[in-house]
N, C-alpha and C positions, 0 to 999 in steps of 0.2 A: 755603360760599363762592360768591358770585355773580360774574358777569362784571366788574362794576364794581370789585370788590375784588382782581382778579387782579394788577394792577401792584404794589400794595403787598405782596401775598403773595409774588410772585416776588422782590421785593427782599429780603424777610426770608429767603426760602429761600437766595438767593445769599449773603447775609451770614453765614448759619448755616454754609454750606459752607466759608467762609473764602476764597472765590475773589474776585479783583479784578474790578471791572466791565469793565475793558478786556479782560481775558482771556476773560470770558464773551461779550462782544460779538463779539470776533474769532472765536471758535468758532461762534457763532450766525449768522455772516455778516451782521452789521449794524454800524452805526457806534455808538460809545460814546454819542453824543448821543441816538440813537434809543432805546437801552436805558434811558438816564436818563429820557427822556420817558415810556417805558412804566412804569418803576418808580414814577414820581411821579404817574402817572395823567393826564398831559397828552396822551398818545396811547394809544388803546385798542389792545391787542395783537391781531393776527390769530391764527387757529388755528396757522398756520405759525410765527409768531413764538414762540408759547408752546412749541410742540414743540421748536424749535431751542434756546430758552433752557434748557428742562429738560434736554435732552441735553448742553448745554454745562456745566451745573452738575453733572450726574450724580446722578440720583435713582432711588429704587426704583420698581418697576413700580406699586406701590400708590399712591405719591405722584403719579406721572405720570398715572395713570388719574383721580385726583381733580382735578388741575389741567386736564387735557384735557377732562373733562366740563364744567367751568366755561367753558372756551374755546369749546366747541361749543354753548353755550346759544343762540346765534343760528345757525340752520341753514345760512344762506348769507351769505357775505361777498363784497363786490366791491371790487377794487382797480383804479382807473382807470389806463389806460395812460399818461396824462400824468404820474401820480405815479411810475410805473416809469421813465419817461424822465428825470424829475428825479433819481431815485436812480441811474440808469445801467443800461442793459440788460445790461452785463457783470456787475453786482452781482446782477441778477435771475437770470442764468444760474447764478451761484454758489449762490444760494439754492435753485434747482431741483436743482442737483447734490447739495446737502446732503439734500434730500428723496429723491432717487434712491438715495443711499447708505443711507438708513434704511428703504427699501422692499424687501420680499421678493418680493411679487407685483405686477408693474407691467403694467397693461393699457392700451393706447393705441388709440383709434379715430380715424382721420384720413381725412376725405373732402375735405380741402382742400390739404394739403401733405404731402410726405414727412416722417414723424416726425423730430423733431430729433436723436434718438439714431442715426438711420440716414443723416443727411445728409452729403454730401461737403462739403469746404471751399468749393468753388465754389457749391454750392447754398445753404449757410449764408450766404455773403456776399450772394447775390442776395436772400435773405429779408430781411436787415437793411438792405440798400441802400435798400429802399423806405421806410425809417423816417427817412431824411434825417439820418443821424448824421454827425458829422465823421469824418475818416479815422482818427484815433487811437481814438475811441470804437468805430468800426466794427471795427477790428482787435482791440481788447480783447474785444469782444462775440463775434466769431467764435472767437477763441481759447478763451473761456470755454465756449461751446457745445461745441466739439470736446473740451474737457477732460471734459465730462459723459459722453462716449462710453466712458470707461474702464469704466463699470459693465457694458457689454456683455460683458465678459470675466470677470465675477464669477459663477462657476458656482454660488454659493449662492443666486442669484436666479432667478426665473422671469419672463421677459420676453415679453409677448405683444402683437403688433401686428396690427391689422386696417386695411388701406388699400383704398380704392375704386380701381377701375381708372382712373377719370378723373384721379386724382392722378399716375399714372405717365405720362400723356399731356399733362399741363398743362405748357406750355413756359415755365417760369420761367427756364430757362437755355438756351443754344443746344443744338442737336441732339447735338453731340459730348459735351457735359457731361451731357445727359440720359442718353446711353448709359452714361457712366461712373457716373452715379447709380444706374442700374438694376443695373449690375454690382456695385456696393457692396451693394445690398439682397440680391442673390443670394448674395454671399459671406457676409454676416452670417447669413442664413437657415440656413446649414449648422452653426451653433453648436448644440450639443445642448440647451441651456437656453433657446434663443430660438425662438419660434414666430411666423412671419410669414405672414399670410394676406391674400389679395386677393379683394375682392368684384367679380366680373366684371359688366360692364354688361349682358351678354346673359342673365344669370340672373334669373328672376322673383323679386321681393322682396315681403315682407309689411310692410316698415317703410321709413321715409325717413331719410336720414343726419342731417338737421338741422344738426349742428355737430360739431366735434371735441371729444373729452374724454379725460381721463387718470384712471384709477382706481388709487389707491395702496392696496394690500392691500384691506381692506374698510372703511377708515377715512375716506377723503377722495376727492372727485372734483374736478378742476380743469377749468374750461370757459373757453375763450377766445372772447370776443365782439368786436365791432368796437371798443367803447369801454373794455372792462374785462375783467379775469380774475375769474372767480367761483370761490370755494372752497366746496364743498358737503360738509357733514359729518353731517347728519341721517341715521341708518342707513336710514330708509325711503326717502329720496331716493337714497342711494348704491345701494341695491338696485335701484332703477329703472334706473340706468345699467348695473349688472351684467347685468340681463336684456336690455337693448338690445344690449350688447356680445355676449352669447351668441347673440342672434338673428342678428346679422350674421356671427358666427363660423360658425354652421351653414350659411350660404349662401356662404361663402367657400371658395376653393381654397387648398391648402397643399402643402408638400413638393415633390416633383418636378413635379407638375402646375403649381403656382404658378411654379416656376423656369422651366419651358418657356414659360409665358405671358409672363414678363418678358423672356426671351431673344428671343421673337418681336417684342415691342414695341421692344426694344433694336435688333434688326436692322433694323427700319423706320427708326429714326433714323440708323443707319449707312448704309443705302441712300440716304438723302437726301444724305449727304455725298459718296458716290461718284458720284451723278448731278449734283451741283452743277457749274456751269461753272467 
């Protein structure tokens, strides 16, 4: 089976399972019309689409491996943010939540923003306010991102975050909210299955941050650029990101050392408030 045959093959698989298209679409976090377009070949499915459809149908590991191999025939896919905006950013957050739920080992590298799973409600709102959404869309998107954070408390997962120090000082929200955001990171870092590390600006480096990325198990990397989100699935490329993640992990601080560092930065924000007229 090649990639161009995927849509029809997914339709046959769904029909054989006896499941209605609406039910599969709902579980796969997509509209029935999108599923129909995928099944009829009008819209090529992404790797994420195929994975969600297969999980919604309920297939064996062998069948899933065959279909996912066909989906990954193209090593990198790009989804323009204008298409995400058309879909709705809240729907995108729901799709990411579905991916989070199916991921056992999540590795996040962030040199730009506090990772979404660690953001406070105020920080989330500030992130999406820059996208010029209407108030209703903004509220739905904020709620959808916060709902994703439930996976932080799933002890069957291993969640690893690497953040550069500059992220902790970037004033996306006022000083009082930044202090609260740092307290939030400190609190989450005490969870046994969560590893949060910070790369200090003062530590000599052998690599450059380039951009943020998320590694899901060893099967997929997502990268956010200015115009699009990239999904990388070629094992050779995924391994490059794993190596980069590990290099920064080796230069980062963790545990009590990391928490003392965040407390010091938090106290600087609080000192500003106390000295303000």
